[in-house]
GULO-983955 format. One record per atom (N, C-alpha, C, O): chain; y, z, x; atom name; residue number from 1. Coordinates in pm, whole numbers, always signed. Atoms other than C-alpha are relative to their C-alpha. Last residue first. Layout:
% GULO-983955
NODE  chain       y       z       x  atom    n
NODE      A       Y       Z       X    CA  NUM
...
% end
This chain:
% GULO-983955
NODE  chain       y       z       x  atom    n
NODE      A     -44      +2    -140     N   73
NODE      A    -441   -1753     -79    CA   73
NODE      A     -77     -99     +81     C   73
NODE      A     -52    -113    +201     O   73
NODE      A    -119     +84     -18     N   72
NODE      A    -473   -1826    -454    CA   72
NODE      A     +49      -3    +144     C   72
NODE      A    +143     -77    +175     O   72
NODE      A     +31    +142      +9     N   71
NODE      A    -833   -1704    -479    CA   71
NODE      A    +119     -89     +30     C   71
NODE      A    +102    -203     +74     O   71
NODE      A     -33     +59    +129     N   70
NODE      A    -742   -1357    -359    CA   70
NODE      A     -25    -150      +2     C   70
NODE      A     -14    -214    +107     O   70
NODE      A    -132     +58     +14     N   69
NODE      A    -916   -1241     -46    CA   69
NODE      A     +21     -62    -138     C   69
NODE      A     -73    -111    -200     O   69
NODE      A     +10    +137     +45     N   68
NODE      A   -1221   -1020     -90    CA   68
NODE      A    +138     -58     -16     C   68
NODE      A    +216      -8     -97     O   68
NODE      A     +93     +75     -84     N   67
NODE      A   -1213    -708    +120    CA   67
NODE      A      -8    -147     -37     C   67
NODE      A     -24    -233     +49     O   67
NODE      A     -73    +111     -62     N   66
NODE      A    -898    -565     -41    CA   66
NODE      A     -90     -91     +83     C   66
NODE      A     -42    -181    +152     O   66
NODE      A     -83     +68    +100     N   65
NODE      A   -1078    -336    -285    CA   65
NODE      A     +70    -124     +56     C   65
NODE      A     +90    -222     -16     O   65
NODE      A     +84     +70     +97     N   64
NODE      A   -1355    -243     -41    CA   64
NODE      A     +83     -83     -97     C   64
NODE      A     +49    -197    -128     O   64
NODE      A     +78     +98     -76     N   63
NODE      A   -1125    -161    +249    CA   63
NODE      A     -89     -80     -94     C   63
NODE      A    -106    -201     -78     O   63
NODE      A     -80    +121     -19     N   62
NODE      A    -888      +3      +1    CA   62
NODE      A     -75    -107     +79     C   62
NODE      A     -57    -227     +55     O   62
NODE      A     -23     +63    +130     N   61
NODE      A   -1151    +251    -115    CA   61
NODE      A     +77    -130     +16     C   61
NODE      A     +41    -232     -43     O   61
NODE      A    +128     +58     +44     N   60
NODE      A   -1266    +330    +239    CA   60
NODE      A     +18     -75    -132     C   60
NODE      A     -36    -184    -150     O   60
NODE      A     +29    +117     -85     N   59
NODE      A    -908    +378    +363    CA   59
NODE      A    -128     -70     -46     C   59
NODE      A    -135    -193     -50     O   59
NODE      A     -92    +107     +38     N   58
NODE      A    -829    +606     +68    CA   58
NODE      A     -26    -126     +81     C   58
NODE      A     -25    -236     +26     O   58
NODE      A     +45     +53    +130     N   57
NODE      A   -1139    +820    +130    CA   57
NODE      A     +87    -118     -43     C   57
NODE      A     +35    -218     -93     O   57
NODE      A    +130     +67     -19     N   56
NODE      A   -1054    +864    +498    CA   56
NODE      A     -49     -64    -129     C   56
NODE      A     -94    -179    -129     O   56
NODE      A      -6    +122     -81     N   55
NODE      A    -685    +937    +434    CA   55
NODE      A    -133     -74      +8     C   55
NODE      A    -139    -194     -19     O   55
NODE      A     +49    +114     +77     N   54
NODE      A    -716   +1182    +143    CA   54
NODE      A     -13    -128     +83     C   54
NODE      A     -57    -231     +32     O   54
NODE      A    +139     -25     +39     N   53
NODE      A    -687   +1501    +352    CA   53
NODE      A     -61    -115     -81     C   53
NODE      A    -183    -121     -96     O   53
NODE      A     +91      +1    -115     N   52
NODE      A    -374   +1372    +528    CA   52
NODE      A    -146     +13     -42     C   52
NODE      A    -233     -57     +11     O   52
NODE      A     +12    -130     -65     N   51
NODE      A    -197   +1299    +198    CA   51
NODE      A    -104      -9    +112     C   51
NODE      A    -198     -88    +105     O   51
NODE      A     +84     -96     +72     N   50
NODE      A    -139    +931    +121    CA   50
NODE      A      +0    +132     +77     C   50
NODE      A     +40    +137    +193     O   50
NODE      A     +37    -126     -66     N   49
NODE      A    +125    +676    +224    CA   49
NODE      A     -87     +84     -92     C   49
NODE      A     -71     +82    -214     O   49
NODE      A     +74     -77     +99     N   48
NODE      A    +182    +310    +138    CA   48
NODE      A     -56    +122     +71     C   48
NODE      A    -130    +111    +169     O   48
NODE      A    +118     -74     -44     N   47
NODE      A    +447    +166    +369    CA   47
NODE      A     -61     +78    -115     C   47
NODE      A     +10    +148    -188     O   47
NODE      A     +17    -124     +75     N   46
NODE      A    +703    -105    +293    CA   46
NODE      A    -131     +64     +43     C   46
NODE      A    -224      -5     +86     O   46
NODE      A    +114     -12     +90     N   45
NODE      A    +781    -368    +556    CA   45
NODE      A      -1    +136     -71     C   45
NODE      A     +51    +234     -19     O   45
NODE      A     +51    -136      -4     N   44
NODE      A   +1133    -407    +693    CA   44
NODE      A    -117     +11     -98     C   44
NODE      A     -97      +5    -219     O   44
NODE      A     -11     -47    -138     N   43
NODE      A   +1228    -765    +775    CA   43
NODE      A     -64    +138     +14     C   43
NODE      A    -131    +166    +114     O   43
NODE      A    +128     -50     -52     N   42
NODE      A   +1100    -903    +447    CA   42
NODE      A      +4     +38    +148     C   42
NODE      A     -93     +18    +221     O   42
NODE      A     +39    +103     -97     N   41
NODE      A   +1427   -1089    +376    CA   41
NODE      A    -129     +37     +70     C   41
NODE      A    -165     -24    +171     O   41
NODE      A    +135     +48     +34     N   40
NODE      A   +1469    -879     +62    CA   40
NODE      A     -43    -116     +90     C   40
NODE      A    -111    -209     +47     O   40
NODE      A     -17    +125     +74     N   39
NODE      A   +1841    -849    +138    CA   39
NODE      A    -131     -62     -41     C   39
NODE      A    -137    -181     -72     O   39
NODE      A      -1    +110     -98     N   38
NODE      A   +1786    -592    +411    CA   38
NODE      A     +11    -136     -69     C   38
NODE      A      -5    -241      -6     O   38
NODE      A    -129      +6     -70     N   37
NODE      A   +1896    -329    +159    CA   37
NODE      A      +5    -113    +102     C   37
NODE      A    +113    -163    +134     O   37
NODE      A     -98     +63     +89     N   36
NODE      A   +1595    -405     -64    CA   36
NODE      A    +134     -17     +71     C   36
NODE      A    +202    -118     +53     O   36
NODE      A     +38    +140     +13     N   35
NODE      A   +1353    -333    +220    CA   35
NODE      A     +98     -75     -89     C   35
NODE      A    +131    -190     -62     O   35
NODE      A     -39     +66    -125     N   34
NODE      A   +1537     -12    +299    CA   34
NODE      A     -33    -149      -6     C   34
NODE      A     +44    -232     +42     O   34
NODE      A    -145     +22      +3     N   33
NODE      A   +1510     +90     -67    CA   33
NODE      A     +50     -68    +128     C   33
NODE      A    +143    -148    +123     O   33
NODE      A     -32     +98    +104     N   32
NODE      A   +1133     +40     -72    CA   32
NODE      A    +149     -32      +1     C   32
NODE      A    +188    -148      -5     O   32
NODE      A     -85    +108     -53     N   31
NODE      A   +1090    +215    +263    CA   31
NODE      A     +32    -108    -104     C   31
NODE      A     +75    -217     -68     O   31
NODE      A    -124     -30     -71     N   30
NODE      A    +810    +441    +139    CA   30
NODE      A     +68    -129     +46     C   30
NODE      A      +5    -234     +58     O   30
NODE      A     -44    +114     -81     N   29
NODE      A    +542    +378    -123    CA   29
NODE      A    +136     +36     +60     C   29
NODE      A    +231     +65     -12     O   29
NODE      A    -141     +33     +16     N   28
NODE      A    +375    +696    -247    CA   28
NODE      A     +33    -119     +90     C   28
NODE      A     -22    -132    +200     O   28
NODE      A     -58     +79    -108     N   27
NODE      A     +16    +799    -300    CA   27
NODE      A    +146     -29     -33     C   27
NODE      A    +191     -13    -146     O   27
NODE      A    -145     +12     +10     N   26
NODE      A    -187   +1047    -503    CA   26
NODE      A     +52     -79    +120     C   26
NODE      A      +8     -57    +233     O   26
NODE      A     -69     -28    -126     N   25
NODE      A    -560    +975    -493    CA   25
NODE      A    +149     -22     -21     C   25
NODE      A    +193    -132     -55     O   25
NODE      A     -45    -140      -3     N   24
NODE      A    -745   +1006    -823    CA   24
NODE      A     +70     +39    +128     C   24
NODE      A     +83    +158    +158     O   24
NODE      A    +102     -80     -67     N   23
NODE      A    -948    +685    -784    CA   23
NODE      A     +40    +147     +11     C   23
NODE      A     -33    +228     +68     O   23
NODE      A    +118      +3     +86     N   22
NODE      A    -728    +511   -1042    CA   22
NODE      A    -114     +83     +58     C   22
NODE      A    -197    +137     -15     O   22
NODE      A     -28     -92    +111     N   21
NODE      A    -428    +622    -835    CA   21
NODE      A    -116      +4     -98     C   21
NODE      A    -145    +110    -153     O   21
NODE      A      +8    -138     -47     N   20
NODE      A    -579    +457    -528    CA   20
NODE      A     +24     +99    -113     C   20
NODE      A     -47    +199    -124     O   20
NODE      A    +140     -28     -35     N   19
NODE      A    -648    +126    -704    CA   19
NODE      A     -15    +146     +44     C   19
NODE      A    -108    +215      +2     O   19
NODE      A     +75     -17    +125     N   18
NODE      A    -302    +130    -865    CA   18
NODE      A    -146     +34     +28     C   18
NODE      A    -204    +120     -40     O   18
NODE      A     -46    -125     +62     N   17
NODE      A    -127    +185    -529    CA   17
NODE      A     -80     +28    -128     C   17
NODE      A    -122    +141    -150     O   17
NODE      A     +58    -110     -78     N   16
NODE      A    -335     -88    -362    CA   16
NODE      A     +38    +136     -61     C   16
NODE      A     -44    +227     -68     O   16
NODE      A    +144      -1     +24     N   15
NODE      A    -245    -336    -637    CA   15
NODE      A     -65    +118     +71     C   15
NODE      A    -145    +190     +11     O   15
NODE      A     +19     -51    +135     N   14
NODE      A    +124    -244    -616    CA   14
NODE      A    -148      +9     -34     C   14
NODE      A    -193    +107     -94     O   14
NODE      A     -31    -143      +1     N   13
NODE      A    +123    -287    -239    CA   13
NODE      A     -23     +61    -138     C   13
NODE      A     -80    +169    -149     O   13
NODE      A    +107     -69     -72     N   12
NODE      A     -55    -624    -258    CA   12
NODE      A     +23    +151      -2     C   12
NODE      A     -71    +227     -23     O   12
NODE      A    +118      +9     +86     N   11
NODE      A    +189    -746    -525    CA   11
NODE      A    -116     +75     +65     C   11
NODE      A    -187    +151      -2     O   11
NODE      A      -7    -101    +106     N   10
NODE      A    +492    -621    -329    CA   10
NODE      A    -122      -2     -93     C   10
NODE      A    -157    +102    -148     O   10
NODE      A     +47     +61    +124     N    9
NODE      A    +390    -820     -18    CA    9
NODE      A      -1    +105    -111     C    9
NODE      A     -88    +191    -113     O    9
NODE      A    -119     +54     +64     N    8
NODE      A    +598    -699    +277    CA    8
NODE      A     -35     -61    -136     C    8
NODE      A     +53    -110    -207     O    8
NODE      A      -4    +138     +47     N    7
NODE      A    +311    -481    +392    CA    7
NODE      A    +137     -36     -54     C    7
NODE      A    +212     +51     -98     O    7
NODE      A    -137     +44     -25     N    6
NODE      A    +208    -160    +563    CA    6
NODE      A      +6    -148     -35     C    6
NODE      A     -72    -228     +16     O    6
NODE      A     -24    +144      +8     N    5
NODE      A    -105     +11    +431    CA    5
NODE      A    +147     -26     +27     C    5
NODE      A    +234     +45     -24     O    5
NODE      A    +125     +68     +32     N    4
NODE      A    -264    +352    +476    CA    4
NODE      A     +16    -152      +4     C    4
NODE      A     -75    -225     +42     O    4
NODE      A     -23    +139     +41     N    3
NODE      A     +17    +545    +644    CA    3
NODE      A    -136     -68     -18     C    3
NODE      A    -218     -69     +73     O    3
NODE      A     +55    +103     -88     N    2
NODE      A     -67    +914    +656    CA    2
NODE      A     +27    -138     -58     C    2
NODE      A     +17    -160    -179     O    2
NODE      A     +24    +126     +67     N    1
NODE      A    +122   +1206    +507    CA    1
NODE      A     -47    -102    +105     C    1
NODE      A      -4    -101    +220     O    1
% end
Protein backbone atom coordinates (compact mmCIF):
# COMPACT_ATOMS: atom_id res chain seq x y z
CA UNK A 1 0.00 0.00 0.00
CA UNK A 2 1.15 3.52 -0.77
CA UNK A 3 0.27 6.75 0.98
CA UNK A 4 -1.38 9.16 -1.45
CA UNK A 5 -2.61 11.87 0.90
CA UNK A 6 -1.99 12.77 4.54
CA UNK A 7 -4.36 15.27 6.09
CA UNK A 8 -6.21 16.35 9.22
CA UNK A 9 -9.06 17.69 7.08
CA UNK A 10 -11.86 15.08 7.02
CA UNK A 11 -13.65 16.86 4.15
CA UNK A 12 -10.54 16.78 1.95
CA UNK A 13 -9.96 13.10 2.77
CA UNK A 14 -13.57 12.16 2.05
CA UNK A 15 -13.50 14.08 -1.24
CA UNK A 16 -10.27 12.36 -2.31
CA UNK A 17 -11.66 8.95 -1.33
CA UNK A 18 -14.84 9.51 -3.39
CA UNK A 19 -12.87 10.76 -6.41
CA UNK A 20 -10.64 7.68 -6.35
CA UNK A 21 -13.52 5.25 -5.84
CA UNK A 22 -15.39 6.88 -8.74
CA UNK A 23 -12.30 6.23 -10.87
CA UNK A 24 -12.35 2.55 -9.86
CA UNK A 25 -9.40 2.77 -7.48
CA UNK A 26 -9.79 1.00 -4.15
CA UNK A 27 -8.50 3.04 -1.23
CA UNK A 28 -8.58 3.05 2.54
CA UNK A 29 -8.13 5.75 5.18
CA UNK A 30 -5.76 4.75 7.97
CA UNK A 31 -5.29 6.25 11.44
CA UNK A 32 -8.92 7.31 11.77
CA UNK A 33 -9.22 5.77 15.23
CA UNK A 34 -5.86 7.16 16.35
CA UNK A 35 -6.99 10.62 15.32
CA UNK A 36 -10.18 10.22 17.36
CA UNK A 37 -8.21 8.94 20.37
CA UNK A 38 -6.09 12.09 20.44
CA UNK A 39 -9.28 13.99 21.20
CA UNK A 40 -9.65 15.24 17.63
CA UNK A 41 -6.91 17.79 18.29
CA UNK A 42 -5.50 17.07 14.80
CA UNK A 43 -2.19 15.85 16.18
CA UNK A 44 -2.25 12.61 14.19
CA UNK A 45 -3.11 13.07 10.52
CA UNK A 46 -5.11 10.44 8.66
CA UNK A 47 -3.59 8.72 5.63
CA UNK A 48 -5.28 7.80 2.36
CA UNK A 49 -3.72 4.61 0.98
CA UNK A 50 -3.97 2.82 -2.37
CA UNK A 51 -2.48 -0.39 -3.78
CA UNK A 52 1.07 -0.12 -5.12
CA UNK A 53 -0.05 -0.68 -8.72
CA UNK A 54 -2.62 2.14 -8.49
CA UNK A 55 -0.26 4.77 -7.07
CA UNK A 56 0.67 6.62 -10.28
CA UNK A 57 -2.90 6.78 -11.57
CA UNK A 58 -4.26 7.81 -8.15
CA UNK A 59 -1.69 10.61 -7.82
CA UNK A 60 -2.57 11.93 -11.29
CA UNK A 61 -6.31 11.86 -10.57
CA UNK A 62 -5.92 13.61 -7.22
CA UNK A 63 -3.51 16.19 -8.63
CA UNK A 64 -6.22 17.23 -11.07
CA UNK A 65 -9.10 16.97 -8.59
CA UNK A 66 -7.34 18.96 -5.87
CA UNK A 67 -5.65 21.44 -8.22
CA UNK A 68 -8.25 24.14 -7.81
CA UNK A 69 -8.57 25.41 -4.25
CA UNK A 70 -12.04 25.57 -2.80
CA UNK A 71 -13.72 28.95 -2.94
CA UNK A 72 -14.11 29.10 0.85
CA UNK A 73 -10.36 28.84 1.57
